[in-house]
C-alpha positions in Angstrom: 63.8 105.9 91.0 67.0 106.0 88.8 69.6 103.4 90.0 72.4 105.7 89.4 71.2 108.0 91.8 72.9 105.6 94.5 76.3 103.9 94.6 74.6 100.9 95.6 72.4 100.6 92.4 75.0 101.6 90.1 77.1 98.9 91.2 74.0 96.4 91.1 73.0 97.6 87.6 76.4 96.7 86.7 76.7 93.4 88.2 73.5 92.4 86.7 74.9 93.7 83.3 78.0 91.8 83.7 76.0 88.4 84.5 73.6 88.8 81.7 76.8 88.9 79.5 78.7 86.4 81.2 75.4 83.6 80.8 74.7 84.5 77.5 78.1 84.4 75.6 79.7 80.6 75.5 78.9 79.6 79.0 77.6 76.1 78.7 79.1 74.2 81.8 79.5 75.1 85.4 83.1 75.4 85.3 83.0 77.9 82.2 80.6 79.9 84.4 82.8 79.6 87.4 85.7 80.7 85.4 84.0 83.5 83.6 82.5 85.0 86.8 85.4 84.6 88.9 87.3 86.3 86.5 85.2 89.0 86.3 85.3 89.5 90.1 89.0 89.3 89.9 89.3 92.1 87.3 86.7 94.2 89.0 88.3 93.7 92.6 91.7 94.1 91.1 90.8 97.5 89.5 89.5 98.8 92.7 92.3 97.8 94.7 95.1 98.9 92.5 93.1 102.1 91.8 92.9 103.1 95.4 96.5 102.2 95.9 97.5 104.3 93.1 95.0 107.3 94.4 96.9 107.0 97.8 100.2 107.4 96.4 99.7 109.6 93.6 96.9 111.9 95.0 96.3 111.8 98.5 99.9 111.4 100.2 101.2 114.6 98.0 97.6 116.2 98.6 98.1 116.1 102.4 101.8 117.1 102.5 100.7 120.5 100.6 97.8 120.8 103.0 100.3 120.6 105.9 102.4 123.1 104.2 99.9 125.4 103.2 99.5 127.7 106.6 96.3 129.7 105.5 94.8 126.3 104.1 92.1 124.5 105.3 94.4 121.8 106.4 94.5 117.8 105.9 91.9 117.1 108.1 89.0 116.4 105.9 90.9 114.1 104.0 92.0 112.0 107.0 88.5 112.2 108.8 86.0 111.5 105.9 88.0 110.1 102.7 90.8 108.0 103.9 88.7 105.5 106.3 86.3 105.1 103.6 89.1 104.7 100.7 91.1 102.3 103.1 87.5 100.1 103.8 87.0 99.8 99.9 91.2 99.3 99.4 91.6 96.6 102.1 88.6 94.4 101.2 89.0 94.9 97.2 92.4 93.2 98.0 91.3 90.6 99.7 88.5 89.9 97.4 91.1 90.0 94.3 93.3 87.3 96.0 90.4 85.2 96.8 88.9 85.5 93.0 92.4 84.7 92.0 92.8 81.6 93.8 89.3 80.6 92.5 90.4 81.0 89.3 93.3 78.8 89.6 91.3 76.3 91.7 88.4 76.2 88.7 91.4 75.5 86.1 92.9 72.8 87.8 91.8 72.2 91.3 94.3 72.1 94.2 97.0 71.1 91.8 96.3 74.2 89.8 96.9 76.5 92.8 99.9 74.5 93.9 101.7 74.5 90.5 101.3 78.2 90.2 102.6 78.8 93.7 105.4 76.4 92.9 106.0 78.2 89.5 105.7 75.3 87.5 109.0 74.2 88.7 108.2 71.4 90.8 107.2 68.3 89.2 105.4 67.9 85.8 103.6 70.8 84.7 101.2 71.0 81.7 101.9 74.4 81.0 105.1 75.5 82.6 105.3 79.0 81.1 101.7 79.8 82.3 102.6 78.7 85.7 105.7 80.8 85.7 104.3 83.6 84.7 100.7 83.7 86.6 102.8 82.0 89.7 104.8 85.2 89.9 102.2 87.3 89.6 100.2 85.3 92.4 103.4 85.8 94.6 103.4 89.2 94.4 99.7 89.7 95.0 99.9 87.5 98.0 102.9 89.9 99.4 100.7 92.9 98.6 98.0 91.5 100.1 100.1 90.8 103.5 101.1 94.6 103.5 97.6 95.6 103.2 96.0 93.6 105.9 99.3 93.4 108.3 101.3 96.4 107.7 99.2 99.3 106.1 95.8 98.9 107.9 96.7 98.5 111.5 99.0 101.3 111.2 96.5 103.5 109.2 94.3 103.1 112.2 96.9 104.4 114.7 97.5 107.6 112.4 93.8 108.3 111.7 92.9 108.2 115.4 90.8 104.9 114.7 92.6 103.2 117.5 94.6 105.3 120.5 98.3 105.7 119.7 101.0 108.1 121.2 102.6 110.8 118.8 105.6 108.5 118.3 103.6 105.3 117.7 101.8 107.4 115.2 104.8 108.6 113.3 106.3 105.2 113.5 103.0 104.0 112.0 102.8 106.6 109.2 106.4 105.5 108.0 105.5 101.9 108.2 102.3 102.2 106.2 104.2 104.8 103.7 106.9 102.1 103.0 104.5 99.3 102.6 102.3 101.2 100.4 105.3 102.2 98.2 106.3 98.8 98.1 102.9 97.8 96.9 102.9 100.3 94.3 106.5 99.1 93.1 105.2 95.3 92.8 102.0 96.3 91.0 103.9 96.7 88.2 105.6 93.7 87.5 102.4 92.0 89.0 100.1 93.7 86.4 102.6 92.6 83.6 102.6 89.1 84.8 98.6 89.1 85.1 98.2 90.5 81.4 101.1 88.2 80.2 99.4 85.2 81.5 96.1 85.9 79.8 98.0 86.5 76.5 100.1 83.3 76.8 103.4 85.3 77.3 105.0 88.5 77.2 105.4 88.6 73.2 102.3 87.4 71.7 
């Protein structure tokens, strides 16, 4: 059987290749392995999260609007019934995994002090690398706000909109607006957040 015939086989194959690379190139300590694997998970989950965020904002929302306006068309039911729930499943868990793997990287690089220094933006006490902590900390705070929006604002309200939980027409309309604005807020924050993550990895914005 070709593993590429199924999405699970495709993902597992990609993971195996990635692990082989991680274990083969300059990984000699447990800390190094933890950092490398956590970084890979962080990037992979982050790509999934932000990719779906952009899909919702750049593709799905305008497509549903066009489908509703097309009186002779098939309507948006197929998207809201089959596509959106699955996309939201990957979306919310990728968001959580991105945040947790990012925290793991900070911990592997400096224990609880590493996490603390980042979230304090390197402004409290002595910091070994204040510029790094400032940049990664800003990105971490934005990622935390975005994670809050996903689980507290977007997902609960999307459940109402999609009919996963019972809601009145008024509650659905209100939920749709809240989820929309939270999603747009995340799209806005994703731009400086990604800039900070890349900037921290390159030790600044001008290197």
